[in-house]
N, C-alpha and C positions, 0 to 999 in steps of 0.2 A: 882629805879626800873626803870629810863631813860636809864642809862650807859648802865645797860644788854639788854635790848630792843633796844639801837642802837649801840651796839656791835654785839647780834644774828643778826639784818636783815642789817645791811651794809655789815655781813663778806658773807651773800647771795647775789645770781643773784638779782641787781637791780628792774628789773620786777620782779620779784616777791612780791613786795611790791603793784603793781598795783591790780585791779578788771582786772579777765580774760581777758574781751573784750576791754580792753586798752592796755595790752601787745602787743609789735612790730607794738605800731603808733607811734613812736619819741617821746614821754614821757621818760624822763631821773628824775630820782629819784636821788638826792645827800646827803638828811642828812635825820636824824629824829632830831625832835628836842623839842619834849615834850610828855609824855606819864603819863597813868593815871589808875590803875589799877580797875575792875569791881570787880574780887575775885583772887584769886592766880592760877585760868588757865583764866580768861578774862580781856584783856583790850584795850584801844586804845589810838593810836600813831597820832599825825601831823607828816607828814615827809612833805619835802620841795623838789620841783622839780627844774633842771637847770635853769628855766626861773623864779624864785623865787616865783611861788604860791605854796598856803600849802593844802597838801589834808591829807582825813579821813585812818586810817590803822587800821583796826579792827584787835587784836591779840587774838593767842589762844599761848598759854603754851603747849608745847611735850616734854615730858624728861628733864624738867629744860630750853630748849631752845625755843625762841619765832618766832613765823611765822605770814604773816599774816592767819586770821581764810579763812577757806574755806568751802563752803555749806557741809550742816553734822556736825561741829563743835557746832553751836545750839548757838554761842553767841548771837544772836538776842532774845531768851527768858531772858538770864541772863542779858541783857543791861535793859531790863523792870524794875529792880531791884536794879538797879548801884547806891553804896550811891555817896556823895560828893567825888570830886568836881560836878559830872554830876547831872543835873535836870532833875527829870524823869516827865511827864506831864501826865496822864491819861484824857481825852475824853469817853470812855466809859469802860464797862463789858470788859477784856482781856479774849479770849475763851479759852478753856481749850487745852494746850499746851505740854501733854505726852505722843504724840505718838511716837516722838521722829524721825520725819520724817522732811527732810526741802532739799529742792533742789532752785537753781536758775533758773531767769527766764530773759531772752537775750531781750526784749521788749524794758529796760531803756539804752538807749545807750552811756547815762552821767554817769549814778550813777549804784550801786549792788544793784538787788532786791533778796530778797531771800522769797520761800515761808515756813511757818512755818507749818507745822501736816495740811495743806490745809483748814488750819484756820484764818493763817496770812500771810500778805506779809509786809515785812519789806525793808523799803530802806535805802541803807546807803550811804551816802552823798559823793560823790567823794571831786571836789575841796568844799573848807569852804565856806558857806553862812550864814548869822548873824540868829539867832535863830528867828527873825519876819522875816521867809521866806514868796515868795507867795504862795507856796504849802498847808501851814498851813492856812494862813489864807484864802484862796478859800474853804478850805473844811470846815471850823469851820462858812462861811457865806452861802453856798448850802444847811450845813446842818440845820440851824437857821430858811432860808425860805423853806424847806419842799421839796428841788431837792434832791430825793433819787436815780438818774441816776448815783449813781458815789460811790465806795466803803467807807463804813462809818471809819471816821477816830477812830483808837483807844489809841496810844500814840505817844510821842516824846519823844527823849534824846538828853538834851541838854550839853554844856561844856565850861565854858569862853564865853556863850554869843554864840554860835554856833551851829547849826543844827547840829547832829551829825546822827543818826536814827529816823527816821519816820515809824509810823507800821498803815497798815490799814487793812480791811476787807479783805478776802481772799474771791472772789468769786465763787463759786462752778463749777467746769466744764469752768472755763474761759480759753476763748484764745484770745492773741491779734489782731489785725488785719493784721500783715503781717503774720498772721497763718492761719486764717479763711476766710479772704476777699481774699488770692493768693490762697485759694485750694478751695473757691467756684468759683472765677474767670475762674482757671486752667481745674476743672472738665466742666465749660460752654463751653469753645472754645475749648478744645480737646473732647469732646463728643458731644458739640452742643448740648444742652437740652434746658433747661425755661432759659434765664439770668438773673442773681444776683438780687432781688429786695428791699436788701438792702439801695441802695444808697436814696430812700425816706424815710425809716425809718431813717437814719443817719442825713438826712438834718433836719428830724423833731427834732430828739435827738439836734441838735446843735441851732436851732432857740429857744426850749425851756430852755436850760443852758442860751443862751444871754440874753431870757426874766428873768429866776431867777438871774444871774450876776447885771440884773436893778432893782432887788427889795429889798429895802430897809433892814436892818439888825441891831443886835450893831456891828458886825466887820466893815460893810459899811452903815452906817449912811444914805449918801448921794452918792451913787453910779454912779448915771449918773453925766456926769459935761462938759463945756465943755472945751476945749484945742486952748489955740490961735493959737499952732501950732501944730507939730510932729514932734519939733527941736530933741527928742532922736533918733528918729528912721532915720529921716534922715540924721543925723551926721552914726548913723548905718549903711547904705546901702551905703554912701561915703567912710567910712573906708573899708568894702568889696570891692570895688571898687578900693580904692587903695591896695588891696591885690594882684589883676589880676597877676599883673606883676613878683610877687615873687612866681607862681603857676608853677605847672609841663607844659612842651610844649603842651603837648596832650591836658589839660585842659583850659591853655591859648588859642591854637587855636580854641576851642570847644567855649570858651566864645566870642571871637572878635567881628562873626557876630550877635552878642546880642548888643554891645556895645552903638548904637545908643537908641535900645529899653530901655535899662537899663539908660540910661539920662534920657529920657523922662518919665520913670516912678517914678526916684528920683522928676524931675522937679515936675511933680505932686504932691508927697506928701511936697518936697516944700512951695507949692503955697498953700495949704492946710490950711485954717484958719476957726477957730470957731469950732473946729472938736469936736463932739459927742463921749466920751470916757467913760467907764467903766472898770471894770474889766472883763478882759479875760482870757483866755488858756495861750494862749502865746507860745504855742509849739504842735499846734494840729497836727495828725497826725495816720494814720493806725493803729500804734501801741499804742496810746493811748484808741482806741476803742477796749475794751473788751466784747466781746459774750459769752453767763453766760446762765446758766439754766432757768434764768428769765429776758430773753432780753440782750439788747445793752447797755452798761454803759461805763461812759467815767473816765480815771484815769488822775493822775499824772498833777498838776496845776503849778511845779515849773519855768514857764513862759520859754523864748527865752534864750536859752543855750547859745548863741553867743553876750546877750547883758550884757554890763557890770553887775556885780552883782545886784550892788544900784537902777538899771532902771528894773531888771527883774517883781517884783510886781508892776509896775506903770499900772495906770486907761491906755488902747490901744483903738485905735477903732475894734469894731467887725468886721469891713471887713478885719482884719487880721487874725482872727481866719478863716472863711469863705476862704480867697484866700489861704490858707497854707494846708487846708481840701482837695480844690480842686483839687490843685497842688498833694496831698497825693494819688486821684484816678490815677493821671497819674503815681506817684511811683508804685502803686499797680498794673497798666497792664505793667509796666515795667519788673516786677518780674516775672511775669507771662510767659510774654514774651522771655525773657532769657530761663526761664526753659522749654518752650516749643522747642525753636532754642536746648537745647542741646539734647535735645528726638529727633531730627531731624524735628520736628514738624512746617515746617516756616509757613505754610496757619492758624495754634492754632495760631502765633506770630504775627498773621498780627492781627485775631480776636481780640487780645488782645487791641491791640492800637486802632483798631477802634471803639472799645468797650468802650473806655474812653469818648468819647465826650458823647456820651448818656449818658453816667452814671454820667457824672459831667452835665450836662442840668437836670435832675431829681431830684440830689442831691440840685443843686440851687433853682428850685423850689419849692420843699418840706421847703427848708428853710424861703425861702422868705414868703411862705402861714403860716408861724405860727410866725416868730419873729417879736416883734413890729416896725415898718417898720421904723420911725426917726433914731432906732439904729443902721442900716447899711447902708454906700454910696458905691454906687456900682461901682462909680466913682476908688473910692478908692482901691475896693477889683480888678479891673483890674489891677493897679499900683501895688500893693501886686503882684499880681499872676505873672507877668510878672520881679519882682525881685526874686521870688522862687528860680529858678535854679540858680542865681547868688549865694544865701544864703546856695543851697544846696552846690555845685561845691566849696566852701570855707569849707564847713562843712567836706566834704568828703575828702579833699585834706589835711584839718589839723588835721582831728580826725577820721577819717572812712574809712580809702582804700578801704576796699573790700565794700562799697556805691560806687566808683564810677562810675559802670556803668549806674547808675540810672540819675546823671545829665547831666553825657556826651551824653544819647539819649532821653532825654527833649530837651537838647539842636541843637542837631540833626533833630529830628522834624521841631524845630522853631517856637512850638505854647502853 
């Protein structure tokens, strides 16, 4: 089967091997190196990029020709019953999946997220990760300590000790923050009604989440510990600083005035000693916050996508999650400002950016009022906030060009 899959897939446009959101981003598939059948119509392959990274390709066979599975093919349902060499782990009863409806969500910028029959969300991994992934461990921990403000884990599919797909409960009427937060704020700044009240609710949610992360479980018997230093995080930001010179001219010029601020923030992290660390989200932004009929829930615990895989499940400071979420408030404001400007409403764009300062204060105050205070170091929060635009600039320039305007806007504002 491998030879036929390789022949079929490589004879087509190589970009067709990638998830839709990854196409035209500079990634170049060069080979298909392994494949295994789920049944006669479905399979999974490993392909390789020109930089030697391996990635997952779910496959569907049409008329005897293999291609990347598309939303609507329903490979996610079939994968739940995949035979050896796949390993399927079930954590809860699978809902009825016979309606025949499947569509993609764009919230996950790194992987491919499919909704099946409005009952299950199936995340197909892109780049390879070990089976003992950050996301699965965190989901199991939160379930065991009674934190229910997150979609319940249903199942995971593995191949050769690598996670291929994970499935969770799909929350009815769920919308991610890049939709509902943006819509709420756009309504406010254009119609000048009541300012959104959700920053307080979100701050409360994240405070309760960190308290749950700090609660012992069978998954994390001793979740809170002291790290002698923040070495991997410091190395990460130093590596990002080293990439600035290779970015395009526009991004490089935008980053230049922040150089001393970045250096000072890295120094703060480098000097940190005996830091309280615990399991954290690691990639907390608006898109990970789902508003549904039952309130607001958190999703996607796979960790920081720019960290090496072996460090994504590392315990970290709660300050990192809080800082990235505070910056995400800025990002929502910039998205709304751009839409307002596109509609010719400069006043609304200005109101959006002005709103972000008050919203950040509300979120931070709600969080501090709920979280167990020893868990968070506010000096580290400030350092991580200062470094967030660096992360976003490198991420946008490297992986997501359509996101460039957001870090450019934050950098231009200067705070």
